[in-house]
N, C-alpha and C positions, 0 to 999 in steps of 0.2 A: 157057616154062619147060622147057628141055630139058637133060638131063644124060646124057652118054655115049650118045646115040642114043635115049634114052627120053623121050618127051614126056609128062611128068607132068601138065601142064595138060590135055592131051587125055584122059588116063586119068581125071582128076578129073571132067571134063565128062561122059565116058561113064558114070562111076559115078553122078553126079548124075542123069543121065537115066534110068538103070536103076532107081535108088532111087525116083525120082518115079513111074515106071510101076508099080513094086511098091506104092507107097503108094496110088495110084489103085485098083489091083486090090483091095487089102485094104479100102479104104474102101467100095468098091462091094459087097463081100461081107459085111463085118462092121459097117459104119456109120462115119460120119465122126467120131464121138466115141468109138469103141471103143478099148480099151487098145492093141490091135495097131496101129491106125491112128496113134494118138498116138505110140507108140514109133517107128514107121517115119518119121513126120514129124520127130521129133527127130533121128533118124539123118540124114535128108535135110538138116535145118538145119545139122548139124555138117559135112557134106560141103560145103555152100555156104559156111559160115564158113571152112573150110580153103581153098577156092578163092579167096575174097576176100582172105584173108591171104597167099596165094601171089602174087596180083596186087600187093599192097602190098609184099611182100617183094622182088619183082623190082627194085623201085626202090632197094633198099639191099642190095648184094651180101653183106655179112657177115650180115645178118639172113636173107637168102635161104638161105645155106648151113646155118644153124641150123634154119631152117624145113624145108628139104628132108629133113634127118635125121628130123624128126618125121613128115613125110608118108610117108617110106619105112617107118617103124615102124607108122604107121596101117595101111598096106596089108598089111604083114606080119601084123598082128593080125587084119585083116579076113579074110585067107585062112585063118587058123586058125579063126575063128568060123564061116566058111562050111562048113568040113569037119565041124564039130560037128553 
């Protein structure tokens, strides 16, 4: 999934791996059933769902274009939340 030189699939994979590491760190410090761990796990689930939808959307170009807009919005919102 590449658009104008940006490999969104790789960005998603990198973000999934980063979020997984974050979840492990949080779970090790606060416990596997803490609210922080569960929240991070849910965020990881969402990233994995986005990645899986991207894989499926690649098979259908018109859906892919609609999906790509949502992915771009997701990353824009994530950048805003990371700054907070």
